[in-house]
NUTISE-932459 format. One record per residue (C-alpha): x, y, z; residue in one letter; residue number from 1. Coordinates in steps of 0.05 Angstrom, whole numbers. Each point is the difference from the previous one (the first is absolute). Layout:
N
<atom><px>X</px><py>Y</py><pz>Z</pz><rest>a</rest><nr>NUM</nr></atom>
...
% end
This chain:
263
<atom><px>0</px><py>0</py><pz>0</pz><rest>m</rest><nr>1</nr></atom>
<atom><px>26</px><py>71</py><pz>-12</pz><rest>p</rest><nr>2</nr></atom>
<atom><px>30</px><py>37</py><pz>59</pz><rest>i</rest><nr>3</nr></atom>
<atom><px>-31</px><py>66</py><pz>19</pz><rest>t</rest><nr>4</nr></atom>
<atom><px>29</px><py>53</py><pz>45</pz><rest>y</rest><nr>5</nr></atom>
<atom><px>-56</px><py>33</py><pz>37</pz><rest>k</rest><nr>6</nr></atom>
<atom><px>12</px><py>29</py><pz>69</pz><rest>a</rest><nr>7</nr></atom>
<atom><px>-28</px><py>-50</py><pz>50</pz><rest>q</rest><nr>8</nr></atom>
<atom><px>9</px><py>-26</py><pz>70</pz><rest>e</rest><nr>9</nr></atom>
<atom><px>56</px><py>-51</py><pz>6</pz><rest>a</rest><nr>10</nr></atom>
<atom><px>11</px><py>-22</py><pz>71</pz><rest>i</rest><nr>11</nr></atom>
<atom><px>48</px><py>-58</py><pz>13</pz><rest>l</rest><nr>12</nr></atom>
<atom><px>-9</px><py>-39</py><pz>64</pz><rest>c</rest><nr>13</nr></atom>
<atom><px>72</px><py>-20</py><pz>16</pz><rest>f</rest><nr>14</nr></atom>
<atom><px>11</px><py>-43</py><pz>62</pz><rest>t</rest><nr>15</nr></atom>
<atom><px>48</px><py>48</py><pz>34</pz><rest>f</rest><nr>16</nr></atom>
<atom><px>-29</px><py>56</py><pz>43</pz><rest>q</rest><nr>17</nr></atom>
<atom><px>31</px><py>64</py><pz>-28</pz><rest>t</rest><nr>18</nr></atom>
<atom><px>-15</px><py>64</py><pz>-38</pz><rest>k</rest><nr>19</nr></atom>
<atom><px>6</px><py>-8</py><pz>-75</pz><rest>f</rest><nr>20</nr></atom>
<atom><px>-6</px><py>41</py><pz>-63</pz><rest>q</rest><nr>21</nr></atom>
<atom><px>-45</px><py>-20</py><pz>-58</pz><rest>i</rest><nr>22</nr></atom>
<atom><px>14</px><py>26</py><pz>-70</pz><rest>i</rest><nr>23</nr></atom>
<atom><px>-58</px><py>-8</py><pz>-48</pz><rest>i</rest><nr>24</nr></atom>
<atom><px>5</px><py>3</py><pz>-76</pz><rest>m</rest><nr>25</nr></atom>
<atom><px>-38</px><py>56</py><pz>-32</pz><rest>k</rest><nr>26</nr></atom>
<atom><px>4</px><py>27</py><pz>-71</pz><rest>k</rest><nr>27</nr></atom>
<atom><px>64</px><py>40</py><pz>8</pz><rest>h</rest><nr>28</nr></atom>
<atom><px>16</px><py>2</py><pz>73</pz><rest>y</rest><nr>29</nr></atom>
<atom><px>0</px><py>-36</py><pz>67</pz><rest>f</rest><nr>30</nr></atom>
<atom><px>-42</px><py>13</py><pz>61</pz><rest>l</rest><nr>31</nr></atom>
<atom><px>31</px><py>-15</py><pz>68</pz><rest>i</rest><nr>32</nr></atom>
<atom><px>-40</px><py>-21</py><pz>60</pz><rest>a</rest><nr>33</nr></atom>
<atom><px>20</px><py>-15</py><pz>72</pz><rest>l</rest><nr>34</nr></atom>
<atom><px>-37</px><py>-49</py><pz>44</pz><rest>a</rest><nr>35</nr></atom>
<atom><px>7</px><py>-39</py><pz>64</pz><rest>f</rest><nr>36</nr></atom>
<atom><px>-15</px><py>-74</py><pz>-11</pz><rest>l</rest><nr>37</nr></atom>
<atom><px>-34</px><py>-7</py><pz>67</pz><rest>t</rest><nr>38</nr></atom>
<atom><px>-53</px><py>51</py><pz>-21</pz><rest>l</rest><nr>39</nr></atom>
<atom><px>-18</px><py>-30</py><pz>-68</pz><rest>i</rest><nr>40</nr></atom>
<atom><px>-68</px><py>-34</py><pz>6</pz><rest>t</rest><nr>41</nr></atom>
<atom><px>5</px><py>-33</py><pz>-69</pz><rest>s</rest><nr>42</nr></atom>
<atom><px>63</px><py>-37</py><pz>23</pz><rest>c</rest><nr>43</nr></atom>
<atom><px>-33</px><py>-32</py><pz>61</pz><rest>q</rest><nr>44</nr></atom>
<atom><px>-18</px><py>-73</py><pz>-1</pz><rest>s</rest><nr>45</nr></atom>
<atom><px>-74</px><py>-10</py><pz>16</pz><rest>i</rest><nr>46</nr></atom>
<atom><px>-19</px><py>-73</py><pz>11</pz><rest>p</rest><nr>47</nr></atom>
<atom><px>-64</px><py>-30</py><pz>-26</pz><rest>m</rest><nr>48</nr></atom>
<atom><px>-52</px><py>-11</py><pz>54</pz><rest>s</rest><nr>49</nr></atom>
<atom><px>-34</px><py>-67</py><pz>9</pz><rest>k</rest><nr>50</nr></atom>
<atom><px>-67</px><py>35</py><pz>-9</pz><rest>e</rest><nr>51</nr></atom>
<atom><px>19</px><py>25</py><pz>-70</pz><rest>y</rest><nr>52</nr></atom>
<atom><px>33</px><py>-67</py><pz>-17</pz><rest>y</rest><nr>53</nr></atom>
<atom><px>-64</px><py>-39</py><pz>12</pz><rest>q</rest><nr>54</nr></atom>
<atom><px>-53</px><py>48</py><pz>-29</pz><rest>k</rest><nr>55</nr></atom>
<atom><px>-25</px><py>-1</py><pz>-71</pz><rest>h</rest><nr>56</nr></atom>
<atom><px>8</px><py>65</py><pz>-39</pz><rest>s</rest><nr>57</nr></atom>
<atom><px>8</px><py>28</py><pz>-69</pz><rest>k</rest><nr>58</nr></atom>
<atom><px>71</px><py>24</py><pz>-13</pz><rest>v</rest><nr>59</nr></atom>
<atom><px>31</px><py>39</py><pz>-58</pz><rest>g</rest><nr>60</nr></atom>
<atom><px>74</px><py>-3</py><pz>-16</pz><rest>i</rest><nr>61</nr></atom>
<atom><px>42</px><py>56</py><pz>-31</pz><rest>i</rest><nr>62</nr></atom>
<atom><px>73</px><py>-5</py><pz>-21</pz><rest>s</rest><nr>63</nr></atom>
<atom><px>38</px><py>65</py><pz>-6</pz><rest>v</rest><nr>64</nr></atom>
<atom><px>71</px><py>6</py><pz>-30</pz><rest>v</rest><nr>65</nr></atom>
<atom><px>34</px><py>66</py><pz>20</pz><rest>d</rest><nr>66</nr></atom>
<atom><px>51</px><py>39</py><pz>-40</pz><rest>s</rest><nr>67</nr></atom>
<atom><px>73</px><py>-19</py><pz>10</pz><rest>i</rest><nr>68</nr></atom>
<atom><px>33</px><py>35</py><pz>59</pz><rest>s</rest><nr>69</nr></atom>
<atom><px>67</px><py>15</py><pz>31</pz><rest>l</rest><nr>70</nr></atom>
<atom><px>7</px><py>-2</py><pz>76</pz><rest>t</rest><nr>71</nr></atom>
<atom><px>55</px><py>24</py><pz>45</pz><rest>k</rest><nr>72</nr></atom>
<atom><px>17</px><py>-23</py><pz>70</pz><rest>a</rest><nr>73</nr></atom>
<atom><px>55</px><py>15</py><pz>49</pz><rest>g</rest><nr>74</nr></atom>
<atom><px>27</px><py>55</py><pz>46</pz><rest>a</rest><nr>75</nr></atom>
<atom><px>0</px><py>64</py><pz>-41</pz><rest>q</rest><nr>76</nr></atom>
<atom><px>-1</px><py>75</py><pz>14</pz><rest>g</rest><nr>77</nr></atom>
<atom><px>-34</px><py>50</py><pz>-45</pz><rest>l</rest><nr>78</nr></atom>
<atom><px>65</px><py>15</py><pz>-38</pz><rest>l</rest><nr>79</nr></atom>
<atom><px>12</px><py>-75</py><pz>-9</pz><rest>d</rest><nr>80</nr></atom>
<atom><px>-70</px><py>-8</py><pz>-29</pz><rest>m</rest><nr>81</nr></atom>
<atom><px>12</px><py>57</py><pz>-49</pz><rest>a</rest><nr>82</nr></atom>
<atom><px>66</px><py>-29</py><pz>-24</pz><rest>i</rest><nr>83</nr></atom>
<atom><px>-25</px><py>-71</py><pz>-5</pz><rest>s</rest><nr>84</nr></atom>
<atom><px>-64</px><py>12</py><pz>-38</pz><rest>s</rest><nr>85</nr></atom>
<atom><px>2</px><py>-65</py><pz>-39</pz><rest>g</rest><nr>86</nr></atom>
<atom><px>-9</px><py>40</py><pz>-64</pz><rest>k</rest><nr>87</nr></atom>
<atom><px>46</px><py>-46</py><pz>-39</pz><rest>k</rest><nr>88</nr></atom>
<atom><px>-50</px><py>-57</py><pz>7</pz><rest>y</rest><nr>89</nr></atom>
<atom><px>-60</px><py>38</py><pz>-27</pz><rest>r</rest><nr>90</nr></atom>
<atom><px>8</px><py>-13</py><pz>-75</pz><rest>e</rest><nr>91</nr></atom>
<atom><px>24</px><py>-72</py><pz>8</pz><rest>p</rest><nr>92</nr></atom>
<atom><px>-62</px><py>-17</py><pz>42</pz><rest>l</rest><nr>93</nr></atom>
<atom><px>-45</px><py>33</py><pz>-51</pz><rest>k</rest><nr>94</nr></atom>
<atom><px>30</px><py>-40</py><pz>-56</pz><rest>s</rest><nr>95</nr></atom>
<atom><px>-6</px><py>-71</py><pz>27</pz><rest>i</rest><nr>96</nr></atom>
<atom><px>-59</px><py>-45</py><pz>-18</pz><rest>q</rest><nr>97</nr></atom>
<atom><px>-28</px><py>-49</py><pz>52</pz><rest>l</rest><nr>98</nr></atom>
<atom><px>-48</px><py>-59</py><pz>0</pz><rest>d</rest><nr>99</nr></atom>
<atom><px>-58</px><py>6</py><pz>50</pz><rest>f</rest><nr>100</nr></atom>
<atom><px>-34</px><py>-67</py><pz>-14</pz><rest>s</rest><nr>101</nr></atom>
<atom><px>19</px><py>-19</py><pz>72</pz><rest>s</rest><nr>102</nr></atom>
<atom><px>-51</px><py>51</py><pz>26</pz><rest>s</rest><nr>103</nr></atom>
<atom><px>-54</px><py>-36</py><pz>-39</pz><rest>e</rest><nr>104</nr></atom>
<atom><px>23</px><py>-66</py><pz>31</pz><rest>l</rest><nr>105</nr></atom>
<atom><px>-5</px><py>30</py><pz>70</pz><rest>i</rest><nr>106</nr></atom>
<atom><px>-70</px><py>25</py><pz>-15</pz><rest>s</rest><nr>107</nr></atom>
<atom><px>-22</px><py>-68</py><pz>-27</pz><rest>a</rest><nr>108</nr></atom>
<atom><px>29</px><py>-39</py><pz>59</pz><rest>e</rest><nr>109</nr></atom>
<atom><px>-30</px><py>47</py><pz>52</pz><rest>i</rest><nr>110</nr></atom>
<atom><px>-67</px><py>-8</py><pz>-36</pz><rest>t</rest><nr>111</nr></atom>
<atom><px>5</px><py>-75</py><pz>9</pz><rest>k</rest><nr>112</nr></atom>
<atom><px>18</px><py>6</py><pz>73</pz><rest>r</rest><nr>113</nr></atom>
<atom><px>-57</px><py>46</py><pz>17</pz><rest>f</rest><nr>114</nr></atom>
<atom><px>-50</px><py>-42</py><pz>-39</pz><rest>e</rest><nr>115</nr></atom>
<atom><px>23</px><py>-59</py><pz>43</pz><rest>a</rest><nr>116</nr></atom>
<atom><px>-22</px><py>37</py><pz>63</pz><rest>i</rest><nr>117</nr></atom>
<atom><px>-71</px><py>12</py><pz>-24</pz><rest>n</rest><nr>118</nr></atom>
<atom><px>9</px><py>66</py><pz>-36</pz><rest>k</rest><nr>119</nr></atom>
<atom><px>-31</px><py>17</py><pz>-68</pz><rest>t</rest><nr>120</nr></atom>
<atom><px>56</px><py>36</py><pz>-37</pz><rest>v</rest><nr>121</nr></atom>
<atom><px>-8</px><py>48</py><pz>-58</pz><rest>t</rest><nr>122</nr></atom>
<atom><px>63</px><py>20</py><pz>-38</pz><rest>n</rest><nr>123</nr></atom>
<atom><px>-2</px><py>73</py><pz>-22</pz><rest>l</rest><nr>124</nr></atom>
<atom><px>43</px><py>22</py><pz>-58</pz><rest>e</rest><nr>125</nr></atom>
<atom><px>76</px><py>-1</py><pz>6</pz><rest>t</rest><nr>126</nr></atom>
<atom><px>29</px><py>68</py><pz>21</pz><rest>n</rest><nr>127</nr></atom>
<atom><px>-69</px><py>24</py><pz>22</pz><rest>y</rest><nr>128</nr></atom>
<atom><px>3</px><py>77</py><pz>5</pz><rest>p</rest><nr>129</nr></atom>
<atom><px>0</px><py>0</py><pz>76</pz><rest>i</rest><nr>130</nr></atom>
<atom><px>38</px><py>66</py><pz>4</pz><rest>k</rest><nr>131</nr></atom>
<atom><px>-63</px><py>36</py><pz>-24</pz><rest>k</rest><nr>132</nr></atom>
<atom><px>-33</px><py>-10</py><pz>68</pz><rest>f</rest><nr>133</nr></atom>
<atom><px>7</px><py>56</py><pz>50</pz><rest>s</rest><nr>134</nr></atom>
<atom><px>45</px><py>-5</py><pz>61</pz><rest>e</rest><nr>135</nr></atom>
<atom><px>-32</px><py>-14</py><pz>67</pz><rest>v</rest><nr>136</nr></atom>
<atom><px>-2</px><py>66</py><pz>37</pz><rest>y</rest><nr>137</nr></atom>
<atom><px>18</px><py>5</py><pz>74</pz><rest>p</rest><nr>138</nr></atom>
<atom><px>-70</px><py>25</py><pz>17</pz><rest>a</rest><nr>139</nr></atom>
<atom><px>-29</px><py>-65</py><pz>-26</pz><rest>y</rest><nr>140</nr></atom>
<atom><px>47</px><py>-40</py><pz>44</pz><rest>k</rest><nr>141</nr></atom>
<atom><px>-17</px><py>42</py><pz>61</pz><rest>i</rest><nr>142</nr></atom>
<atom><px>-75</px><py>-12</py><pz>-8</pz><rest>r</rest><nr>143</nr></atom>
<atom><px>12</px><py>-75</py><pz>5</pz><rest>n</rest><nr>144</nr></atom>
<atom><px>31</px><py>-45</py><pz>52</pz><rest>s</rest><nr>145</nr></atom>
<atom><px>73</px><py>15</py><pz>13</pz><rest>s</rest><nr>146</nr></atom>
<atom><px>13</px><py>-75</py><pz>5</pz><rest>e</rest><nr>147</nr></atom>
<atom><px>-15</px><py>-10</py><pz>-74</pz><rest>k</rest><nr>148</nr></atom>
<atom><px>52</px><py>7</py><pz>-53</pz><rest>r</rest><nr>149</nr></atom>
<atom><px>-23</px><py>33</py><pz>-65</pz><rest>f</rest><nr>150</nr></atom>
<atom><px>25</px><py>-11</py><pz>-70</pz><rest>y</rest><nr>151</nr></atom>
<atom><px>37</px><py>59</py><pz>-30</pz><rest>k</rest><nr>152</nr></atom>
<atom><px>-51</px><py>8</py><pz>-56</pz><rest>l</rest><nr>153</nr></atom>
<atom><px>-76</px><py>2</py><pz>8</pz><rest>d</rest><nr>154</nr></atom>
<atom><px>-22</px><py>-62</py><pz>-39</pz><rest>l</rest><nr>155</nr></atom>
<atom><px>-72</px><py>-4</py><pz>25</pz><rest>r</rest><nr>156</nr></atom>
<atom><px>-30</px><py>17</py><pz>-68</pz><rest>k</rest><nr>157</nr></atom>
<atom><px>25</px><py>-68</py><pz>-26</pz><rest>i</rest><nr>158</nr></atom>
<atom><px>-50</px><py>-34</py><pz>46</pz><rest>k</rest><nr>159</nr></atom>
<atom><px>-63</px><py>23</py><pz>-37</pz><rest>s</rest><nr>160</nr></atom>
<atom><px>33</px><py>-1</py><pz>-69</pz><rest>k</rest><nr>161</nr></atom>
<atom><px>20</px><py>-74</py><pz>3</pz><rest>y</rest><nr>162</nr></atom>
<atom><px>-44</px><py>-26</py><pz>57</pz><rest>g</rest><nr>163</nr></atom>
<atom><px>60</px><py>-17</py><pz>45</pz><rest>l</rest><nr>164</nr></atom>
<atom><px>11</px><py>-5</py><pz>75</pz><rest>d</rest><nr>165</nr></atom>
<atom><px>76</px><py>6</py><pz>-1</pz><rest>e</rest><nr>166</nr></atom>
<atom><px>55</px><py>16</py><pz>-49</pz><rest>i</rest><nr>167</nr></atom>
<atom><px>69</px><py>-32</py><pz>-2</pz><rest>i</rest><nr>168</nr></atom>
<atom><px>53</px><py>50</py><pz>-24</pz><rest>v</rest><nr>169</nr></atom>
<atom><px>66</px><py>-29</py><pz>-23</pz><rest>i</rest><nr>170</nr></atom>
<atom><px>52</px><py>55</py><pz>-8</pz><rest>e</rest><nr>171</nr></atom>
<atom><px>66</px><py>-14</py><pz>-37</pz><rest>n</rest><nr>172</nr></atom>
<atom><px>59</px><py>47</py><pz>11</pz><rest>k</rest><nr>173</nr></atom>
<atom><px>69</px><py>-12</py><pz>-29</pz><rest>y</rest><nr>174</nr></atom>
<atom><px>64</px><py>34</py><pz>-20</pz><rest>g</rest><nr>175</nr></atom>
<atom><px>69</px><py>15</py><pz>27</pz><rest>l</rest><nr>176</nr></atom>
<atom><px>19</px><py>9</py><pz>74</pz><rest>a</rest><nr>177</nr></atom>
<atom><px>64</px><py>39</py><pz>16</pz><rest>l</rest><nr>178</nr></atom>
<atom><px>36</px><py>-1</py><pz>67</pz><rest>d</rest><nr>179</nr></atom>
<atom><px>42</px><py>60</py><pz>20</pz><rest>y</rest><nr>180</nr></atom>
<atom><px>49</px><py>19</py><pz>54</pz><rest>y</rest><nr>181</nr></atom>
<atom><px>0</px><py>75</py><pz>-4</pz><rest>g</rest><nr>182</nr></atom>
<atom><px>7</px><py>17</py><pz>-74</pz><rest>a</rest><nr>183</nr></atom>
<atom><px>35</px><py>-66</py><pz>-15</pz><rest>i</rest><nr>184</nr></atom>
<atom><px>-39</px><py>-55</py><pz>-34</pz><rest>e</rest><nr>185</nr></atom>
<atom><px>16</px><py>-65</py><pz>36</pz><rest>i</rest><nr>186</nr></atom>
<atom><px>-54</px><py>-47</py><pz>-27</pz><rest>g</rest><nr>187</nr></atom>
<atom><px>-45</px><py>-11</py><pz>-60</pz><rest>r</rest><nr>188</nr></atom>
<atom><px>-57</px><py>-50</py><pz>-2</pz><rest>n</rest><nr>189</nr></atom>
<atom><px>-61</px><py>-14</py><pz>-42</pz><rest>a</rest><nr>190</nr></atom>
<atom><px>-64</px><py>-5</py><pz>39</pz><rest>f</rest><nr>191</nr></atom>
<atom><px>-72</px><py>-24</py><pz>-5</pz><rest>s</rest><nr>192</nr></atom>
<atom><px>-54</px><py>16</py><pz>51</pz><rest>e</rest><nr>193</nr></atom>
<atom><px>-69</px><py>-32</py><pz>-3</pz><rest>v</rest><nr>194</nr></atom>
<atom><px>-55</px><py>24</py><pz>47</pz><rest>t</rest><nr>195</nr></atom>
<atom><px>-65</px><py>-40</py><pz>6</pz><rest>v</rest><nr>196</nr></atom>
<atom><px>-56</px><py>38</py><pz>34</pz><rest>t</rest><nr>197</nr></atom>
<atom><px>-73</px><py>-20</py><pz>13</pz><rest>v</rest><nr>198</nr></atom>
<atom><px>-46</px><py>60</py><pz>8</pz><rest>v</rest><nr>199</nr></atom>
<atom><px>-70</px><py>-3</py><pz>29</pz><rest>d</rest><nr>200</nr></atom>
<atom><px>-41</px><py>42</py><pz>-49</pz><rest>l</rest><nr>201</nr></atom>
<atom><px>-53</px><py>17</py><pz>50</pz><rest>n</rest><nr>202</nr></atom>
<atom><px>47</px><py>43</py><pz>42</pz><rest>y</rest><nr>203</nr></atom>
<atom><px>64</px><py>2</py><pz>-42</pz><rest>n</rest><nr>204</nr></atom>
<atom><px>37</px><py>-35</py><pz>57</pz><rest>t</rest><nr>205</nr></atom>
<atom><px>60</px><py>-45</py><pz>-9</pz><rest>v</rest><nr>206</nr></atom>
<atom><px>-16</px><py>-70</py><pz>26</pz><rest>i</rest><nr>207</nr></atom>
<atom><px>63</px><py>-34</py><pz>-26</pz><rest>f</rest><nr>208</nr></atom>
<atom><px>67</px><py>27</py><pz>-22</pz><rest>n</rest><nr>209</nr></atom>
<atom><px>66</px><py>-35</py><pz>-17</pz><rest>e</rest><nr>210</nr></atom>
<atom><px>63</px><py>26</py><pz>-32</pz><rest>v</rest><nr>211</nr></atom>
<atom><px>55</px><py>-42</py><pz>-31</pz><rest>q</rest><nr>212</nr></atom>
<atom><px>67</px><py>31</py><pz>-21</pz><rest>l</rest><nr>213</nr></atom>
<atom><px>54</px><py>-34</py><pz>-41</pz><rest>n</rest><nr>214</nr></atom>
<atom><px>68</px><py>27</py><pz>-20</pz><rest>t</rest><nr>215</nr></atom>
<atom><px>52</px><py>-26</py><pz>-48</pz><rest>e</rest><nr>216</nr></atom>
<atom><px>71</px><py>20</py><pz>-15</pz><rest>k</rest><nr>217</nr></atom>
<atom><px>15</px><py>34</py><pz>-66</pz><rest>i</rest><nr>218</nr></atom>
<atom><px>52</px><py>-46</py><pz>-30</pz><rest>k</rest><nr>219</nr></atom>
<atom><px>59</px><py>28</py><pz>-39</pz><rest>n</rest><nr>220</nr></atom>
<atom><px>1</px><py>71</py><pz>-27</pz><rest>d</rest><nr>221</nr></atom>
<atom><px>-67</px><py>34</py><pz>1</pz><rest>w</rest><nr>222</nr></atom>
<atom><px>20</px><py>53</py><pz>-51</pz><rest>k</rest><nr>223</nr></atom>
<atom><px>-8</px><py>-38</py><pz>-66</pz><rest>t</rest><nr>224</nr></atom>
<atom><px>-37</px><py>46</py><pz>-49</pz><rest>p</rest><nr>225</nr></atom>
<atom><px>-43</px><py>1</py><pz>-40</pz><rest>p</rest><nr>226</nr></atom>
<atom><px>-42</px><py>-56</py><pz>31</pz><rest>h</rest><nr>227</nr></atom>
<atom><px>33</px><py>-6</py><pz>69</pz><rest>y</rest><nr>228</nr></atom>
<atom><px>-7</px><py>-76</py><pz>0</pz><rest>e</rest><nr>229</nr></atom>
<atom><px>30</px><py>-12</py><pz>70</pz><rest>n</rest><nr>230</nr></atom>
<atom><px>-44</px><py>53</py><pz>32</pz><rest>l</rest><nr>231</nr></atom>
<atom><px>-61</px><py>-29</py><pz>-35</pz><rest>q</rest><nr>232</nr></atom>
<atom><px>18</px><py>-71</py><pz>20</pz><rest>a</rest><nr>233</nr></atom>
<atom><px>8</px><py>18</py><pz>73</pz><rest>g</rest><nr>234</nr></atom>
<atom><px>-67</px><py>36</py><pz>5</pz><rest>i</rest><nr>235</nr></atom>
<atom><px>-35</px><py>-55</py><pz>-39</pz><rest>q</rest><nr>236</nr></atom>
<atom><px>29</px><py>-53</py><pz>47</pz><rest>k</rest><nr>237</nr></atom>
<atom><px>-24</px><py>40</py><pz>60</pz><rest>a</rest><nr>238</nr></atom>
<atom><px>-70</px><py>2</py><pz>-29</pz><rest>i</rest><nr>239</nr></atom>
<atom><px>-2</px><py>-73</py><pz>-19</pz><rest>n</rest><nr>240</nr></atom>
<atom><px>29</px><py>-27</py><pz>65</pz><rest>n</rest><nr>241</nr></atom>
<atom><px>-48</px><py>41</py><pz>41</pz><rest>n</rest><nr>242</nr></atom>
<atom><px>-59</px><py>-37</py><pz>-30</pz><rest>t</rest><nr>243</nr></atom>
<atom><px>11</px><py>-64</py><pz>39</pz><rest>k</rest><nr>244</nr></atom>
<atom><px>19</px><py>39</py><pz>63</pz><rest>k</rest><nr>245</nr></atom>
<atom><px>-65</px><py>39</py><pz>-4</pz><rest>t</rest><nr>246</nr></atom>
<atom><px>-44</px><py>-61</py><pz>-11</pz><rest>l</rest><nr>247</nr></atom>
<atom><px>35</px><py>-39</py><pz>56</pz><rest>d</rest><nr>248</nr></atom>
<atom><px>-12</px><py>59</py><pz>47</pz><rest>k</rest><nr>249</nr></atom>
<atom><px>-74</px><py>3</py><pz>-18</pz><rest>i</rest><nr>250</nr></atom>
<atom><px>-6</px><py>-75</py><pz>9</pz><rest>e</rest><nr>251</nr></atom>
<atom><px>31</px><py>6</py><pz>70</pz><rest>q</rest><nr>252</nr></atom>
<atom><px>-49</px><py>55</py><pz>20</pz><rest>k</rest><nr>253</nr></atom>
<atom><px>-60</px><py>-40</py><pz>-25</pz><rest>l</rest><nr>254</nr></atom>
<atom><px>24</px><py>-61</py><pz>39</pz><rest>k</rest><nr>255</nr></atom>
<atom><px>7</px><py>43</py><pz>62</pz><rest>a</rest><nr>256</nr></atom>
<atom><px>-72</px><py>24</py><pz>-7</pz><rest>a</rest><nr>257</nr></atom>
<atom><px>-23</px><py>-72</py><pz>-11</pz><rest>k</rest><nr>258</nr></atom>
<atom><px>37</px><py>-22</py><pz>63</pz><rest>d</rest><nr>259</nr></atom>
<atom><px>-36</px><py>54</py><pz>40</pz><rest>l</rest><nr>260</nr></atom>
<atom><px>-66</px><py>-25</py><pz>-26</pz><rest>q</rest><nr>261</nr></atom>
<atom><px>15</px><py>-71</py><pz>22</pz><rest>n</rest><nr>262</nr></atom>
<atom><px>18</px><py>20</py><pz>71</pz><rest>k</rest><nr>263</nr></atom>
% end
């Protein structure tokens, strides 16, 4: 599929607890964002309850493939960040072509797993235009229970349009992760991050969330124009190898919900 470069949220849930910088591809420039991992709701694992596991419901499934992105991590000051902008990677990342058939496999396998637990699953079109939905405003959160976690976009209109109770959103992020010590680049890895979220369309609440990250080394020299084969191969490997990891993680979570039901 063609790669687009629209400005969009790209949050990576790395396992270390630190501040990190995210650089997102846009048409001709990068946007930099700072975040604390402990405060990112979308990165939190939310287990499936035994009540949801055992109830019958109508579920839709959406698979979203984001634009390619470049991330930076490490201890950096403002001057270090300005010097090490990662600009040299922009054109190479724009030029590589990737195969996203693995995202279709994840969607198909999750469909099977949810059908096996008494869910009627409807697959919506690939790359459903989910970004068109408005963000959930803080006022909406305040009017509801503080114990609930809300999805970042208001998807409630999907309920009446497709006759669904819940929606499964599978988000695929991928690209190049750089590690810095000051302004010095000390590491370079391809990454793939898959987030699987189940949203209750009655209240736009998140009732299940799981994130799986996979990284792979870029072998040999990354700078091989015009096609940058080594860079492409590393990112493709990260995407492909994350497929099994994601499905294994979902299987573990479903088993945990089943075990709760049997207690």
